[in-house]
C-alpha positions as CSV (number, residue, x, y, z in Angstrom):
1,X,6.4,-18.4,6.4
2,X,8.3,-16.3,8.9
3,X,9.3,-12.8,8.1
4,X,13.0,-13.9,8.0
5,X,12.1,-16.6,5.5
6,X,10.0,-14.2,3.4
7,X,12.9,-11.7,3.2
8,X,15.4,-14.5,2.2
9,X,13.1,-15.9,-0.4
10,X,12.8,-12.4,-1.9
11,X,16.5,-12.2,-2.2
12,X,17.0,-9.7,0.7
13,X,19.4,-9.9,3.6
14,X,17.6,-10.2,6.9
15,X,18.3,-7.0,8.9
16,X,16.4,-5.5,11.9
17,X,15.1,-2.5,10.0
18,X,13.8,-4.7,7.2
19,X,12.1,-7.1,9.7
20,X,10.6,-4.2,11.6
21,X,9.3,-2.4,8.5
22,X,7.7,-5.6,7.1
23,X,6.1,-6.2,10.5
24,X,4.7,-2.7,10.5
25,X,2.9,-3.4,7.2
26,X,1.7,-6.7,8.4
27,X,0.3,-5.3,11.6
28,X,-1.4,-2.3,9.9
29,X,-3.0,-4.8,7.5
30,X,-5.4,-5.8,10.2
31,X,-6.3,-2.2,10.9
32,X,-8.2,0.2,8.8
33,X,-5.2,2.1,7.4
34,X,-2.6,0.0,5.8
35,X,-1.4,2.3,3.1
36,X,1.7,4.0,4.5
37,X,4.0,6.7,3.3
38,X,7.7,6.6,4.0
39,X,7.3,9.4,6.5
40,X,4.5,7.4,8.3
41,X,6.7,4.3,8.4
42,X,9.5,6.5,9.9
43,X,7.2,8.0,12.5
44,X,5.8,4.6,13.5
45,X,9.3,3.2,13.9
46,X,10.2,6.1,16.2
47,X,7.1,5.5,18.4
48,X,8.4,1.9,18.8
49,X,11.9,3.3,19.8
50,X,13.3,2.0,16.6
51,X,15.7,4.6,15.4
52,X,16.2,4.2,11.6
53,X,17.0,7.0,9.4
54,X,14.5,8.3,6.9
55,X,16.9,7.5,4.0
56,X,17.0,3.9,5.2
57,X,13.2,3.7,5.3
58,X,13.1,5.0,1.7
59,X,15.8,2.5,0.7
60,X,14.0,-0.5,2.3
61,X,10.6,0.5,0.8
62,X,12.2,0.6,-2.6
63,X,13.9,-2.8,-2.1
64,X,10.6,-4.2,-0.9
65,X,8.8,-2.8,-3.9
66,X,11.5,-4.3,-6.3
67,X,11.2,-7.6,-4.5
68,X,7.4,-7.7,-4.9
69,X,6.7,-7.5,-1.2
70,X,5.1,-4.0,-1.4
71,X,3.1,-2.1,-4.1
72,X,3.7,1.6,-4.5
73,X,0.6,3.6,-5.1
74,X,0.9,7.1,-6.5
75,X,-2.4,8.8,-5.8
76,X,-3.2,12.2,-7.1
77,X,-2.4,13.6,-3.6
78,X,1.2,13.5,-4.9
79,X,2.4,11.3,-2.0
80,X,3.5,7.8,-2.7
81,X,1.9,5.2,-0.4
82,X,2.9,1.6,0.0
83,X,0.8,-1.5,0.8
84,X,1.5,-5.2,1.1
85,X,1.3,-7.1,-2.1
86,X,-1.5,-9.4,-1.5
87,X,-1.7,-10.5,-5.1
88,X,-5.5,-9.7,-5.3
89,X,-6.6,-7.0,-7.6
90,X,-8.5,-4.2,-5.8
91,X,-9.5,-0.6,-6.1
92,X,-9.4,2.4,-3.8
93,X,-11.5,5.1,-2.3
94,X,-9.4,8.2,-1.3
95,X,-10.7,10.9,1.0
96,X,-9.7,14.3,-0.2
97,X,-10.1,15.7,3.2
98,X,-8.1,13.4,5.6
99,X,-6.3,11.2,3.1
100,X,-7.8,8.0,4.3
101,X,-7.5,5.2,1.8
102,X,-10.1,2.4,1.7
103,X,-9.7,-0.7,-0.4
104,X,-12.6,-2.4,-2.1
105,X,-13.0,-5.4,-4.4
106,X,-16.0,-5.5,-6.8
107,X,-16.2,-8.4,-9.2
108,X,-18.7,-6.8,-11.6
109,X,-16.4,-3.8,-12.0
110,X,-13.4,-6.0,-12.7
111,X,-15.5,-8.1,-15.2
112,X,-16.6,-4.9,-17.0
113,X,-13.0,-3.7,-17.2
114,X,-12.0,-7.0,-18.8
115,X,-14.9,-6.7,-21.3
116,X,-13.9,-3.2,-22.3
117,X,-10.2,-4.3,-22.7
118,X,-11.3,-7.2,-24.8
119,X,-13.5,-5.0,-26.9
120,X,-10.5,-2.8,-27.8
121,X,-8.1,-5.7,-28.2
122,X,-6.2,-5.0,-25.0
123,X,-4.7,-7.5,-22.6
124,X,-4.7,-6.0,-19.1
125,X,-1.2,-6.0,-17.5
126,X,-2.0,-3.8,-14.6
127,X,-5.1,-2.0,-13.3
128,X,-5.8,0.8,-10.9
129,X,-9.0,2.6,-10.1
130,X,-9.2,5.2,-7.5
131,X,-12.4,7.1,-6.6
132,X,-11.8,10.5,-4.9
133,X,-14.3,11.9,-2.5
134,X,-15.0,12.7,1.2
135,X,-15.2,9.8,3.7
136,X,-18.1,9.5,6.2
137,X,-16.1,10.7,9.2
138,X,-15.1,13.9,7.4
139,X,-18.6,14.5,6.2
140,X,-19.8,14.3,9.8
141,X,-17.1,16.7,10.9
142,X,-18.1,19.2,8.2
143,X,-21.7,19.3,9.3
């Protein structure tokens, strides 16, 4: 499905800023860092000579979140980060030094969470696990 079709099927009007912001998230998905703050989206747009106001970026990110295209993650760093909604449950490692976010998926952890929820009579609606530490690159720099 093209980006225009994806926006239309989400009930959003196709505009250049929306297309460009969606493209940014899709392109960063293939890279290591695909959790972006509104400010990072704004800076990336500027590097591509796309002059969109920061207020517009915030508005589009909120619209994408409401439409289910993006997921907003509020890590304890206090900064909201957004990622594409891939529909797959996953967890995160967050570097306290540089802010890098790494996704991981571990079936035994998910299974154990399901077992714990069942043990207490809970039905899981949403799950989020974040492990905070220092990434390998920052550990090397600190030595």
